[in-house]
N, C-alpha and C positions, 0 to 999 in steps of 0.2 A: 436552431443552432446559434450559440452565443457568439462564436468567432473570437472567444477569449481563451487563452491557455489557462487551464485549471486541472486539478486532479482528475484522472480518468478521461481526459480528452486525448485525441491523436493530433499532434502538431507536426506540420511540415515547415521547415525553416531553411533559408539560405544563410550561410555563416562564413566568417573568416576568423580563424584562431591564430593569434600571434604571441610571441614572447615580448617582453618589455622593450627589447632592442629593435622591435619591428619585424623580426624574422617571422614569416608565416610558416606555421607547422601544419596547418590543414585548412582546406577551404572547399566549399561546394560550388565555387565558381566554375561554370561550364559543365556542371553535372546536375543530376536530379537533386531536389532539396532533400535534406535529412528529415526523415519521418520517424517519430517515436511516440510511444505511449507514456503519457505524463504520469509520474508518481510511481513507476514500477521498476526503478533501479537501472534503467537502460542508459541514463546519462549521468555524468558526474553531478553530485547533489547541488553544488553551487550554481551550475548552469541552469538546472531546472528552477531553483529558487529565484534566480534573476529573471527568468522568463515567465513566471506565474503572473497572471494579470495582463500580459501583453495581448494586443488585438491584431487581427489580420491587417497587414500593411504597415504595422509599427516596426521601427528600427530601434533596437536597443544595443547600447555599448556598455560593457562592464569589464571589470578586472577581478580575477579570482586569485586570492593568495593560496599558497599550497594547502592550507588547512581546509579550503573549500573546493580544492581540485583533486590532485592525486596524492596529497599528504606530503609530509616532510621525508627527506631521505633517512633511512635507518641503516647505520653502519653494520648492524648485526645481520642485515640481509645480504651482506657480501660474504660468500663462503668459498672454501677451497674444496674442489671435487677431484677425485682421482680420474685420470683420463680413461681408465678402464670402465667407467660408468657410462661412457658415450658409446654409441653403436660402432662396432668394428668397421674401419674404413671410412668413417665420417671425417671429412675435412673440417677442421675448426680453426678459426682465426680470431684474433683480438678485434672486438667491435661487433662481432656477429651476434645476432639475436637468435636464440634457440628456443623452440617450443618443446615442451615436455608434458608429461602427466604426473600428477601427484595424488596422494590420497584425497585431496580436496578438489581435484579436477585439473583442467588444463592450466599450465603456468608458462611464463616466458622469463628468460633471463638473458643478460648481456655478458658476453665473455670479455673480461677486463684484462686478463693476463694469462699467459701459458708459460709455465716453468717446468720443463721436462714432462713428467707424468702428472703434474698438478695443474688444474685449470682453476682460475679465480673467476667466480660467477657472481654477478650482481643481480639479485632478485628484486630490487627496487623497480617500480614502474619507471619507464624512461623519462617521464615528466615529473617524477617526484621531486619536491623541493623547488619547483619552478612556479613563478607567478604568470598567469595566463590572461591575455586580453581577448575579448570576443566582440565582434560586430555581428548582430543577428537580425535578420528580417523575417517576420512571420508571413508565410505565404498562405497556408491553409490551416484551419482548426476545425475539427469536427468531433462530435461525441464518439467515444469508443463503443463498438458493438459489444453485446453480451459475450459473444464468443472470444473477442479480443481480450476482454477483462478476465474471462475464465482461463485463457491461455497465458495471459500476461505479456502479450506482444501484439504488434500491428499485423494485420492480414492485408493481402492485396497489394496494390502499387506502393512501393517503398517499404514493404514489410515482408512477412513470411507467407509463402503460398504452400498450403498443405491440405 
């Protein structure tokens, strides 16, 4: 085992993610480390690129611009939806994040405004357009099993059990 993060390894890391103003948006502090299969699209690409070559025990700090994180905001992703498209009796309010299904699979959007029977929905990722800072410590690196590679995700602790 090399102990170095590279394609087709399973990495477990502790991390803190923050915005440029220092506000923390996510952290593994006090939790199990984040475990992922490297190179299989489970992490934002910039995060994986910055972690390639990191060794167990190494601490990396890096900044991801929107193009390396969740992309730029797209004003075309803000749409007006008739209230009748929501389930009857569903309470909706501005700021609410709603999950739904589309032809491409599950999606999320944020309700930006409600004007009578018209709901303004923002389909941009909530962190689109934001620059992100990360502090990441590598805890464990191991080769992925043949089964993990075939399934495209981690099995066992920190992964999928099936």
